[in-house]
Structures are given as structure tokens and as C-alpha cells.
C-alpha positions in Angstrom: 24.0 14.2 70.2 27.3 15.9 69.5 28.2 17.1 66.1 30.8 14.3 65.7 28.0 11.9 66.2 25.3 13.4 64.0 27.8 13.3 61.3 28.9 9.8 62.0 25.3 8.6 62.1 24.6 10.5 58.6 27.5 8.8 56.7 26.4 6.5 54.4 29.7 4.6 53.9 30.1 6.0 50.5 34.1 6.6 50.2 33.5 9.1 47.5 33.3 12.3 49.6 35.6 11.3 52.3 38.4 10.4 50.1 38.8 13.3 47.9 41.9 14.9 49.8 43.4 11.5 49.3 42.6 11.1 45.6 43.9 14.4 44.9 47.4 13.2 46.1 47.2 9.8 44.8 49.0 10.5 41.7 51.9 11.4 43.7 55.1 9.4 43.9 55.2 6.7 46.4 57.7 8.2 48.6 55.7 8.0 51.7 54.8 4.5 51.5 55.8 2.3 54.5 56.2 -1.4 53.7 55.6 -3.8 56.6 56.4 -6.9 54.7 59.0 -9.1 56.0 59.4 -7.1 59.1 58.4 -10.2 61.4 61.1 -11.9 62.8 61.1 -15.7 63.2 59.3 -15.4 66.7 56.8 -13.4 65.4 57.8 -9.8 66.8 58.7 -7.1 64.9 62.3 -5.6 64.6 62.7 -2.0 65.3 65.6 0.5 65.7 64.5 0.6 69.5 66.0 -3.0 69.9 69.5 -2.9 68.0 71.1 -5.5 70.2 69.3 -8.2 68.2 71.2 -9.8 65.6 68.9 -9.3 62.6 68.4 -6.4 60.5 66.9 -3.4 61.9 63.9 -1.8 60.5 63.4 2.0 61.0 60.0 3.3 60.8 58.7 6.4 59.0 56.9 8.1 61.8 56.5 11.4 59.7 54.7 9.2 57.0 52.3 7.9 59.6 51.9 11.8 60.5 51.0 12.7 57.0 48.9 10.0 56.6 46.9 11.0 59.6 46.9 14.8 58.5 45.9 13.7 55.1 43.1 11.6 56.8 41.8 14.5 59.0 41.9 16.9 55.8 39.8 14.2 54.0 37.2 14.2 57.0 37.2 18.0 57.3 36.4 18.0 53.5 33.7 15.5 53.9 32.2 17.7 56.9 32.3 21.0 54.8 30.6 19.0 51.9 28.1 17.7 54.6 27.4 21.1 55.7 27.1 22.4 52.4 24.6 19.6 51.2 22.6 20.5 54.5 22.4 24.1 53.6 21.3 23.0 50.1 18.7 20.6 51.6 17.1 23.4 54.0 16.8 25.7 51.0 15.4 23.3 48.8 12.9 22.4 51.8 12.1 25.9 52.5 11.2 26.4 48.6 9.2 23.2 48.4 7.2 24.3 51.5 6.4 27.9 49.7 5.5 25.9 46.7 3.2 23.4 48.7 1.4 26.4 50.3 1.0 28.3 47.0 -0.6 25.2 45.5 -2.6 24.7 48.5 -3.9 28.4 48.2 -4.7 27.8 44.4 -6.7 24.6 45.3 -8.7 26.5 47.8 -9.4 29.1 45.5 -10.3 26.6 42.9 -12.6 24.9 44.9 -14.6 28.3 45.9 -14.7 29.0 42.4 -16.3 25.7 41.8 -18.8 25.9 44.4 -19.7 29.4 43.3 -20.1 28.1 39.8 -22.1 25.0 41.0 -24.4 27.7 42.8 -24.8 29.7 39.5 -25.7 26.5 37.9 -28.3 25.3 40.2 -30.0 28.9 40.1 -30.0 28.8 36.3 -31.4 25.4 36.2 -34.2 26.8 38.7 -35.1 29.9 36.4 -35.0 27.8 33.2 -37.4 25.4 34.8 -39.6 28.5 36.0 -39.3 30.1 32.5 -40.3 26.6 30.8 -43.1 26.2 33.0 -44.4 29.8 32.2 -44.1 29.2 28.4 -46.2 26.3 28.6 -48.8 28.4 30.5 -48.8 30.9 27.8 -48.8 28.3 25.2 -51.8 26.7 26.8 -53.7 30.2 27.0 -53.0 31.2 23.6 -54.4 28.0 22.2 -57.5 28.0 24.6 -58.1 31.6 23.5 -57.3 31.2 19.7 -57.7 27.9 19.1 -61.4 27.6 18.4 -61.3 30.1 15.7 -61.2 29.2 12.2 -57.7 29.6 10.7 -57.6 31.8 7.7 -56.0 30.1 4.8 -52.5 31.3 4.2 -52.1 33.6 1.2 -49.8 32.8 -1.7 -48.7 35.4 -3.8 -49.2 35.3 -7.6 -46.2 36.5 -9.4 -46.8 39.3 -11.9 -46.2 37.9 -15.4 -45.0 41.2 -16.9 -42.0 41.1 -19.0 
């Protein structure tokens, strides 16, 4: 695909970019305006200075105005192409930055998943240790009750306060 074809296919029809050069000169006086109204003769042909032998009025065409309009149009196209190139460069930069950000976030997610897996393993091991400790506490309790449970319990000693004033 040629450069021109890629520009044509990417053009979305918006006149804003293409008409900037023309709009800059739109406030100028209409000295280069060529009116084609009333140029038709009775038989539907246009009168020109090339056929002065016809009896009607001759109209001179302003070829310089046409050339100026072509130059302005080509300038507008050039400006549009430059703007498109700038936008493509900006787009490439944004895409590169987004790609870096995506990679960074993917790395963070992977690190987070690794941390989560380690934490879950620590929790599982802690639960196993807690269950084992509970089991030993039950055994110790049962052994203490079995060993000391049959003896008479001494009455708790309450201390009598001294009444000295």
C-alpha cells in the first residue's frame, strides 16, 4: 500500500484538519473568486476568450486564481498529512507507554499471586500447628484430671481482715 493510499484509507472525512490552511485565508478579501454564473450562452456552451468571433460578451477566466486554489488545496493536504504524522507518532508513544504499564501491572499481579500463595501456605501450616497444639492441650488436661482429680480438693482459704485501727 502506498503512502498516499494509507493516508486516504485513514481519512475519516472530517473537514477540520484538511481545511485549516483554507480557513486561515478565509477572512481575506474575495479578490480571487471566479463567478461562473451567467457564463452559459443560449445553446448551453460557455463563452471564453478563445472564441472572440462569437457575437456575445466574452468572459476571461482567471487561471491564476485556479492555480492559487490548487496550491491552497495542496497546502491543506500537506498540513493534514503532517498533522496525521504527528498524531501517529503520539499514538505510537501512547501505545508504548500503555504496553510498559500493562507489563508492570502484570508483574505486580504475578508478585501478588505469589505472595498470596505463600500466605495461604503459612495459614495452612499455622492451622495444622494449632490443631496439634489443641490436641496436646486436651491430652494434658485429661492427664492432669486423671492424676489429680480423685484427691479431695482443699477448701479455698479466705483471708480474714485484721481489725486494728
